[in-house]
C-alpha positions as CSV (number, residue, x, y, z in Angstrom):
1,M,-0.1,0.0,-0.2
2,Q,1.2,3.5,-1.4
3,I,1.3,6.4,1.2
4,S,0.0,9.8,0.2
5,P,2.7,12.4,-0.1
6,L,0.0,14.9,2.0
7,F,-0.4,12.4,4.3
8,C,3.8,11.8,5.0
9,F,3.8,15.3,4.9
10,L,1.2,16.0,7.6
11,L,2.7,13.4,10.0
12,F,6.1,14.8,9.6
13,V,4.9,18.2,10.1
14,F,2.8,17.6,13.2
15,T,5.1,14.8,14.5
16,L,7.7,17.6,15.1
17,G,5.2,20.5,15.3
18,F,3.7,18.7,18.7
19,L,7.6,17.5,20.2
20,S,8.8,21.2,19.6
21,L,5.5,22.1,21.7
22,T,6.3,19.3,24.3
23,L,9.4,20.4,25.0
24,T,8.8,23.5,25.9
25,Y,5.5,22.4,28.0
26,L,8.0,20.5,29.9
27,F,10.3,23.1,30.3
28,R,7.8,25.7,31.7
29,K,6.6,23.2,34.0
30,Y,9.7,22.4,35.5
31,K,11.2,26.0,35.1
32,P,9.0,28.6,36.0
33,I,8.2,31.9,34.3
34,K,10.6,34.1,37.6
35,F,13.5,31.5,36.6
36,L,13.8,32.8,33.0
37,N,13.3,36.9,34.3
38,G,17.5,37.3,34.9
39,H,17.9,35.4,31.7
40,N,15.8,36.4,28.8
41,E,17.8,39.0,27.4
42,V,20.7,36.8,26.7
43,T,18.4,33.7,25.3
44,G,16.3,36.1,23.2
45,Y,20.2,37.4,21.8
46,T,21.0,33.2,21.4
47,F,18.1,32.1,20.3
48,L,17.8,35.2,17.7
49,S,21.5,34.4,16.5
50,V,20.9,30.6,16.3
51,S,17.5,30.7,14.6
52,T,18.9,32.9,11.7
53,F,22.3,31.0,11.1
54,Y,20.1,28.0,11.1
55,S,17.7,29.5,8.9
56,L,20.1,30.8,6.4
57,L,21.9,27.1,6.2
58,L,18.2,25.3,5.9
59,G,17.6,28.0,2.9
60,F,21.0,27.1,1.1
61,V,20.8,23.6,1.6
62,V,17.3,23.2,0.4
63,Y,17.9,25.6,-2.9
64,L,21.3,23.3,-3.5
65,I,18.9,20.2,-3.3
66,W,16.1,21.8,-5.8
67,N,18.7,23.0,-8.2
68,Q,20.0,19.0,-8.1
69,Y,16.9,17.5,-8.6
70,Y,16.1,20.0,-11.2
71,T,18.8,18.9,-13.0
72,V,18.8,15.2,-12.9
73,R,15.5,15.7,-14.0
74,L,16.7,17.4,-17.1
75,N,19.4,15.1,-17.9
76,A,16.6,11.8,-17.6
77,D,14.7,13.9,-19.5
78,M,18.1,14.2,-22.0
79,E,18.6,10.3,-22.1
80,G,15.1,9.8,-23.3
81,G,15.2,12.2,-26.0
82,I,18.2,11.2,-27.1
83,A,16.7,7.4,-27.2
84,K,14.3,8.6,-29.0
85,T,16.4,10.1,-31.6
86,L,18.6,6.7,-31.8
87,Y,15.7,4.8,-31.9
88,R,14.2,6.9,-35.3
89,T,17.5,6.0,-36.7
90,I,17.9,2.7,-36.0
91,K,14.6,1.8,-37.4
92,F,15.4,4.4,-41.1
93,Y,18.8,2.2,-41.0
94,P,18.6,1.1,-44.9
95,D,19.6,-2.3,-44.4
96,K,16.3,-4.2,-43.1
97,N,17.6,-6.9,-41.5
98,V,20.6,-4.6,-39.7
99,S,18.0,-2.1,-38.8
100,D,15.4,-5.0,-37.7
101,K,18.1,-6.9,-35.5
102,L,19.5,-3.5,-33.5
103,K,15.6,-2.3,-33.0
104,T,15.2,-5.5,-31.1
105,Y,18.1,-4.9,-28.9
106,F,17.7,-1.5,-28.8
107,L,14.1,-2.1,-27.1
108,V,15.1,-5.2,-24.9
109,Y,17.7,-2.7,-23.2
110,I,14.9,0.1,-23.1
111,D,12.6,-2.3,-21.7
112,N,15.0,-3.2,-18.8
113,I,15.3,0.3,-17.7
114,V,11.5,0.7,-17.5
115,H,10.9,-2.4,-15.9
116,E,13.6,-3.4,-14.3
117,E,16.6,-0.5,-13.6
118,Y,14.1,2.3,-12.5
119,P,12.3,0.0,-10.1
120,E,15.8,-0.8,-8.9
121,M,16.7,2.5,-8.4
122,N,13.9,3.1,-5.8
123,H,15.3,0.6,-3.5
124,G,19.3,2.6,-4.5
125,R,20.2,-0.2,-6.8
126,L,21.3,-1.0,-10.1
127,S,20.1,-3.4,-12.8
128,P,22.8,-6.0,-14.2
129,K,20.3,-6.9,-16.4
130,S,19.9,-2.9,-17.9
131,I,23.8,-3.0,-17.9
132,K,24.1,-6.4,-20.1
133,S,22.1,-5.0,-22.3
134,F,23.6,-1.9,-22.9
135,H,26.7,-3.0,-23.9
136,A,25.3,-5.7,-25.9
137,L,23.0,-3.1,-28.0
138,Y,27.0,-0.9,-27.8
139,S,28.5,-4.0,-29.4
140,E,25.8,-4.3,-32.0
141,I,25.8,-1.2,-33.4
142,E,29.8,-1.2,-33.3
143,N,29.9,-4.2,-35.4
144,I,27.7,-2.9,-38.2
145,K,29.5,-3.4,-41.6
146,P,28.5,-0.3,-43.4
147,K,28.1,-1.0,-47.1
148,N,28.1,2.5,-48.8
149,E,28.9,5.7,-47.7
150,Y,25.4,6.7,-46.4
151,E,25.3,3.8,-44.5
152,I,29.1,4.9,-42.8
153,S,27.2,7.9,-42.1
154,I,23.8,6.7,-40.1
155,A,26.2,4.1,-38.7
156,T,28.6,6.9,-37.7
157,K,25.7,9.2,-36.1
158,M,23.9,5.8,-34.2
159,L,27.6,5.7,-32.2
160,D,27.7,9.2,-31.7
161,Q,24.4,8.9,-30.1
162,M,25.1,5.7,-28.1
163,E,28.1,8.3,-26.6
164,S,25.3,10.9,-25.8
165,L,23.3,7.9,-24.6
166,S,26.2,6.6,-22.3
167,I,27.1,9.9,-20.5
168,C,23.5,10.7,-19.6
169,R,23.4,7.0,-18.2
170,G,26.4,7.6,-16.5
171,L,24.8,10.7,-14.8
172,R,21.6,8.8,-13.6
173,L,23.5,6.2,-12.2
174,T,25.1,8.5,-10.1
175,S,22.5,10.1,-8.7
176,I,20.7,7.4,-6.9
177,R,22.8,7.8,-3.9
178,S,22.2,10.6,-1.7
179,Q,23.0,14.2,-2.4
180,I,24.0,15.4,0.9
181,P,27.1,14.2,2.4
182,G,26.4,12.9,5.7
183,P,28.8,15.7,7.6
184,I,26.2,18.0,6.0
185,W,23.2,16.5,7.8
186,L,24.7,17.0,11.7
187,P,24.1,20.6,11.8
188,I,20.7,20.5,10.0
189,I,19.6,18.0,12.7
190,F,21.6,19.5,15.6
191,G,20.5,22.8,14.6
192,C,16.9,21.8,14.6
193,I,17.2,20.9,18.2
194,F,18.8,23.8,19.4
195,T,16.7,26.1,17.9
196,L,13.8,24.3,19.6
197,I,15.4,24.1,22.9
198,L,16.3,28.0,23.0
199,A,12.4,28.5,21.4
200,A,11.4,26.7,25.0
201,M,13.4,28.6,27.1
202,L,12.5,32.2,25.8
203,K,10.3,34.0,28.3
204,I,6.9,34.1,27.3
205,E,4.1,34.9,30.1
206,N,0.9,33.7,28.2
207,L,1.5,29.9,28.2
208,S,-0.7,29.4,25.7
209,L,1.1,31.4,23.1
210,H,4.2,30.4,24.3
211,L,2.9,26.8,22.7
212,I,1.5,28.0,19.8
213,I,4.5,29.9,19.4
214,S,7.0,26.5,19.5
215,F,4.2,24.3,17.8
216,F,4.7,26.3,14.3
217,L,8.3,26.9,15.1
218,G,8.4,23.3,15.0
219,A,6.1,22.7,12.0
220,S,7.9,25.3,9.8
221,I,11.6,23.2,10.2
222,S,10.1,20.5,9.7
223,M,8.5,21.3,6.1
224,F,11.8,22.4,5.2
225,L,13.4,19.1,6.4
226,F,10.3,17.2,4.4
227,I,11.9,19.3,1.5
228,L,15.2,18.2,1.9
229,I,14.5,14.3,2.8
230,E,12.1,13.8,-0.6
231,L,14.6,15.4,-2.7
232,D,17.7,14.1,-1.5
233,Q,17.5,11.0,-3.4
234,P,15.6,12.1,-6.7
235,F,14.9,8.6,-7.8
236,T,13.5,7.2,-4.5
237,G,10.2,8.1,-2.4
238,Q,7.4,9.8,-2.9
239,F,8.3,12.6,-5.5
240,R,10.7,10.2,-7.6
241,L,11.6,10.6,-11.0
242,Y,9.5,8.4,-13.4
243,P,11.0,6.9,-17.3
244,T,8.2,8.8,-18.7
245,E,10.2,9.4,-21.9
246,L,11.7,6.0,-22.3
247,E,7.6,4.7,-22.2
248,Q,6.8,6.9,-24.9
249,I,9.2,4.7,-27.1
250,F,6.9,2.2,-27.1
251,L,3.8,3.6,-28.5
252,F,6.0,3.5,-31.7
253,E,5.7,-0.6,-31.8
254,N,3.8,-3.6,-30.8
255,W,7.0,-4.4,-28.2
256,K,6.5,-7.5,-26.4
257,N,9.9,-8.7,-24.9
258,N,11.5,-11.6,-26.3
259,S,14.9,-13.2,-24.9
260,I,17.8,-12.8,-26.1
261,E,20.9,-14.4,-25.9
262,Y,24.3,-12.1,-25.4
263,S,27.3,-12.3,-26.8
264,T,29.1,-10.0,-25.1
265,P,30.1,-9.7,-21.6
266,M,29.1,-7.3,-19.0
């Protein structure tokens, strides 16, 4: 059963919001307002400094992650565009026997990407079958024996398109891992904790108002953290990228995957 992104978002927001509210309530319960009278000025300046730096950090990291996510999406779309161009080049190769054979290898490769590799990438893994079918297709194109100048030009074009496809594929595969280095998560997590603790230590005489402010502060931070977690790995999670451009290739053919005996090694 797939969980709705809206449900995940609300669960994340309300969880951190209520944690912040609970922290404030417990602090106010065991540290009366009188305790804060002589420390509120220092606490206020410290909270302002920490929250300002933390907001800058969150904004900077969110910008980087969104920019990387957008770049990965453009690369995936470009890979699909190059694949469709290569399909047309293969289909209209003058030698029909060569064209039909190459087209079969090409469609097997695309089928493996759509139905094997993308589901595996959702779990942070690669697909050996896709790697093998890619090398098989590359080998078949390299072994074409053109009979005239026109076929030579078409074969050269196919090799160029395979090179471009290989580059886009390599960039896609390197994007299945986390885009945020591990050490960066430490200031993000501890910055959140410090900010919520300092917010609980502020002198606000009205308890209800203090609890409301703490809840919305925790909820606001959680929204940024939700964006980071969801977009950190573009091919996993609720907002993962799908092979939409590659799936369109199947609209060109009444395709049914047939098994192929590969003669090339991985």
